[in-house]
N, C-alpha and C positions, 0 to 999 in steps of 0.2 A: 427276559434272560439277559444276563450281563454279557456285553461284547467288549473284548479287550481293544484298546486303541490300536489303530493301524500302525505298522512299523514305519520308521522314518523313510523318507523318499529314497535315500541311498540304498537301504536294504531292499525296498521294493524293486529298484532298478537292477540290483545284483540278482535278485530272485528271477526276474524276467530274463536276464542274460543266461542264467543257468538253465532255465526252462528251454530256451531256444537252443542252447548247445546240446541238451539231452534229447531234443526232438529230432526225429529223422525227417521231419517235414519242413523245417525252417530253411528257407532259401537264403542266398547271399543278400538279397534285397531285404528280407525279414531281419537279418542280423544287422545290416547297415541302418535299419530304421530304429533300432533299439536306442533308448536314451542312455547316455553314459552318466554314471553317478557323479556328483560333485566331489565326493570323497570315496575312499575305498579302504578296506582293511589291509594292513601291511605290517611286516616285521621290520623294525628300524632300531638304530642306536641314536642317542641324543648327544648333541655337541656339548651341552652343559654337564655331561657326565664323563668326559674323557679322562678325568683324573680319579675316577671312583675306585680304581684298583691300585692306586699308588702305594708302593711299599710291599705289595704281595708278589710272590713268585708266579711265573706264568701258569704253573700247574694249579695254583689256588684261585686263579681268576675264573669266575663263574658266569658263562654266557646267559644263564637264566636270570641274572640280575641286570644285565645291560641290554638284552634284546627285548624290546617292547612290541606288543601287537595291539594296534589301535588304528583309528581312522586317520588318513592323511589326505591332503588335497589332490585332486586329479590334475596332473600336469597338462600344460598346453601341448597339443600335437603339432609338430613342426614338419617341414618338407623332408621327404625321404624316410619318414618314421611310421611306426605302426603302434596302435594300442592293442594289446592282447589280453583276453580273459585267461587268467592262469588257472588251469585245472590242478596242476601239481608242479612242484619244484623239488629241489634236493639241497643237501648241505655239502659244501666244499670247504676245504681248509681256509680259503680266503674269508669265508663268513666267520670262522673261528677267530682269525686274526682281527677282523673288524670288531668283533664283539668284545675282545679283550684289549683292544687298542694297541696292538703290537704288530710289527715292530714300530709302527707310527700310527697315529690317528688318521683314519681315512678322510677326515674333514679337510686335511691339507690337499688331498687329491681333488675334492669337490671345489675348493676355493680356486685352485689353479685352473681347473676346467671352466669354471664360471667366468674367469677373466678372458677367455678366448673369444667370445662373441656374445651378442645379445641373446641368441638362442641358447647357448650353453649356460648362460647365467641362471636358467631354471634349476640347474643341478646344485647350485650353491645354497643349501638350506640348513637350518639348524637341526635337521634330522637326516639320516641316511638310510633309505630303504635298500636292504641288502638282498643278495641272492643272484647267482650267475647261471642258473638253469631254469628252464620252464618247458612245459607242454601245455598247449591250450588252443584257443581259437581267436583268429583275427577279428577285432571289432571295428576298427577304423584304420584307414591309411591316409597319410598326408600327401600333399602335392608332390607329383613326380614319381609316385610308386606305381609301377605297371605290372609287376610279377604277382603280387598278392592282392587278395580282395577279402572283404568281410565274409566270415563263414569258413575260411580256410583253416584246416586243422594243422597245426605247426609245432615244431620245437624250435628253440633258439640256441645258437652258439653265442659265446660271450665276448667276441671281438668287436670293439667299437673303434672305428677309424674315421677320420675326416677326409683323407686322401686329396688334399689340396696342394700338397707339395710333391716333388718327384720321388722321394725316398721310398714310398710304399708301393710303387707301381710294378715292381718285380715280385715283391713279397709284401703283402699288406701288413704283416707283423712288424715291418721296418718303418711303417709310417711314423713320422715324428709326433703325431697326435694319437698314437695307438694307446688304447685303454681297455681294461677289462670291465665290462658292463656289470653293475651290481657290486663292484668293489672299488673301482676308480671313477665310476659314474653313479648317479642316483637312479631311483625308480626301478630297482631290481626285481627278481622273480619270486622272492618269498613274499607274495602278496596275492590278492584276488585279481589285480590288474597290473600290467607292466607296460613300460614304454621302452621300445627298442628301435634301432635302425632297421629298416626293411631288409637290408642286406645281412642281417643276422638270422633271418628266418630260413627254415628248411622243412620239408614235408614230414609230418608225424609218421613213424612206422606203425602201420595200422593193425599189426598183429599183437601190439603191446597195449597195456592199460596206460592211463594217463601218467600214473606214478612211475611205471617202468620206462615209458618213453622219455620222461623228464630226467631220469637219473644218469644216463650216460654222458650227455652234454659235455661239460668242461673236461672231465677226466678222460673220456673216450677220445676226444679231439686232441688233447694234450699228448696222450700215449701214441696216437697215430703219427703226429709230427715227430715226436721225440725218437720213435723207433723205426717207423716205416718210411717216412718222407725223405727225399733227398736233402731237405733242410735240417734233418736230424741224423739218425743213425744209418739211413739208407740200407736197411736190413735186406739180406738176400738169403736164398735157400741154403741150408747147411750151416749158417752162422750159429755159434754158441753164444747165447744171450744170458747174462747174469741179471736177474730181476730181483731187486730188493723189495720186500713187502709184496710178494707175488700174489697174495689173495686179497690185497687191499683195494682201495678205490682206483688208484692208478695202476698198480701192479696186476690187478685182475684183468685189465684190458691188455696190458703189455704181454701177459702170458698168452692170452687168446691170439693176439697178433703174431707172436712168435710161432705158435703152433699152426695158425692159419696160413702163414707165409713160408712154411717149410723149414723154419729155424728150429734149434733145440734150446728150449728155455732151461736154465738152471735156476730153480726157484728157491729163494731164501724166505723162510717163514719163521714165525716165532712160537708156534705151538702146534699140537697135534691136530686141532680142529682146522687150522689154516692149511696144514699139510693135506688133510683130506679134501679140502676145497680145491687145492692146486691139482691133486691127482684126479679129481672128478672132471676137471677141465681137459685132462689128457696129458698133463705134465708127468714125466717119469723121474727126472733128476731133481731131488728135493734136498735142501739143507735146512734142518731145523736148528736155527742158531741158538735157541735156548737149550735144547737137549745137548748140543755139542759145545755149549758154553764158550762161545767166542767172546773174548774181552780185548777189543782193539785199543782201549784206553785204560790207564791206571784209574784207581778209585777216585782220585782228585780231578780227573778229566784234564790233566795238564800235559800228559805225554803218552804217545802211542807205542805199541809193542810190535815191532816188525816180525817177531816170531809168530804172532797171531795172524799176520798177513800171509806168511809162508804156510801156516797150517791150513788156512782157507784155500790158498792156491793148490796145495797138495790134495785137499778134499775134492776140489773141482776137477783136477786131472783124474782122480780116482773114478769120478762119476762119468766123465766124458771119454774115457779110454786114452788118457794122456794128452788131451788137447786143452789149450788155454781159451780164455774168453775173447770173443771177437768184439762184442758190444756190451757195455754195462749200462743198464737202465737205472740211473741214479736219481734219487730224490730225498733220501734221509739227510744227506749233507755231511755235516761235521763228523758225526759218529762213524760213518762208513767210508768216507771219501778216500782216505789214505789206503784202505784195503782195496777199494775199487781200482785205483790207479795201479797198484802193485799187481793185481791178478790179471789185468788185461794183457793180451798177447802183444808182441812186437808189431807195431803198425795198427793196433786196434783203437777202438773209440770208446770214450766215456761220455755219455750224453747226460746232461743234468738239467732238471726243470724246477727243482725246489731244494729247500734246506730245512726240513721240518725238525731236525735235531740240532740245528745251529748253522748260521751263515758263514762263520769264519772257518773255512776249510783249511786243513793242513795235510800235506802229502810230501813224500820224498821226490823231489823234482828229478833226481837222477833216473828214476824208473820211467819218467815221462820223456825227457829229452833224449836220453841215450838209446831209447827203444822206439823213438818216433811215434809215440802214442799221441792221440788227439783228444782234447776236451772240447765238446761241442755244447754250447748253451742252447736250450730250447724252451720257448715260452708260448704256451697255448698253441694256436694254429691259425693259419689264414683261412679265408672263406672256402677256397678250393679243398684244402685238407679237411676242413670240418665237414664239407659236403660229402667227400669220399668216406669219411668215418661214419657219418650218419647213414649213408647208402648201404654200407656193410651191415649196419644194424637192421635196416629195413629189409635186406635180403636174407637175414637169418644166418649170416656168416659170423657175426660177432653178437654177443648177447649182453643184456644188462647185468649188473652185479648188485642189484638192489637186495638188501637184507631185511630192512625194517622201514616202516613208514609211520610218521607222526602227523597229527593234525597241526595246522598252522598255529593254533593256540599254544602248542607245546614245542615251538621251534627252539626255545632256549634249551630244553632237555635234549633235543636232537643235536644241537651244536655241542653240548657238553659231551655227549657220546663220542663225537668225532674228536673233540679236544683231548679226551682221555683215552682215545683209541679203544673204546669199549664197543666196537662195532666191527662188522666185516663188510667189505665192498662199499656200497653207497647207502646212505640213509636218506630216505625220501620224505617229502612233506606234502600233505594234501592241502590245497588252497581252496578253490571253488568246488572241487570234487567232493561230494558229501560222504563218499566211502571208497574203499579200495575196490579194484576189479572192474572199473568202468572204462569206456572209451575204445574197446576192441571192435574192429570191423572185419578183420580177417581171421575168423575162428579156425578155419582149416589150416592155415599156416601156423597159427599159434599152437594147435594141437601137435604139430610136427616137432616143435621146439620147446614144449612146455617144461621138460625136465631141465634143459639148459637155462631157460628163463628163471626158473625157481632155484637154481643151484645154490645161491647164497642165502636163501630164505631159511629162517629158523635155526641158523647156526650161531 
């Protein structure tokens, strides 16, 4: 009888890793004894293709052409680091930016990081393994790691810091060498294996599947800092919170945090399906901007219409019983920022963490300075904030917003969905996990929250 040739050693090693992870009998020692493959499957962009979309509009740039899935070399494990077997990951907008090489090529980030030390030089490669989320299992830890061991089931936040200078020791986001893992560093989470700093790791919520546990990561922590933390909006009970894109990746968590914290979300959505999602989370005050046809800019995109700001403000007061907005959860940027500044109450706060519709914001400064409003910049989250955000997921107080999951081989299509906003909530990616629905250890807790966990599914 014909026997097919054995698979390459790397595939056999990965298969053994997956077998150990899926076994309830594998000990920490068993996992530690597994051979690491010399190479592993990963999604990456190539340095020699950074000009491939030259002359095209952003909309026409296709991540399916630039994101490759192939074998890459296993990086050397350094002090304070961990190698993690990635069961699942997710798509964030930073992967879209990387894949279309906007606003700049991320290879500049890798080159600068590579000049920092002999250890960081590993990151400066002609390919960039992307991805800033993961759920998986620790395979190896480097010298100096005491909190985590092989076999631990983990998720990772995406803050990478060196903390050798004083700046980051009150708030690690202020470290002079602060970076976003998988965007400004290499060896990200859209792969079968990832390299992280051990202080990125957090316990996996055990009532969730691998793909559900991977999906909150970046956006959940970002929303927590931007809205809840004292470093952001410092939200309190009773606050009126205007949330743009309230059923999206970021906004879906902001809506949950507002409701969970006793605030009143005023949810801006773009269609009836997204309105239904917001209402299913418990939100009552909804503005469907498409149905109400808000046009903050003229057709040329060169001038804003203050009458539209006033119309939005009047609509908000109609919903809130005459009250203005205490905190605006801003991330669209140029398209909405003028309106956000206008509708905020005197002494209120506009928090901003992104500019997906454009970076060059324009607003009428009279409404800011004469009414003592504040604009607060917010970027991801520090380890403490990330830990608290993950803890709320693990306790079932906040839930994933996963709507769809792709296999790693189709990561380009997953990124295209996010690029064209053809999705709800978060889009997940299966890496080592052979199928959806694996990884749950607390079935009793899961049953309690199943409807909320699946809220974004199938929409």
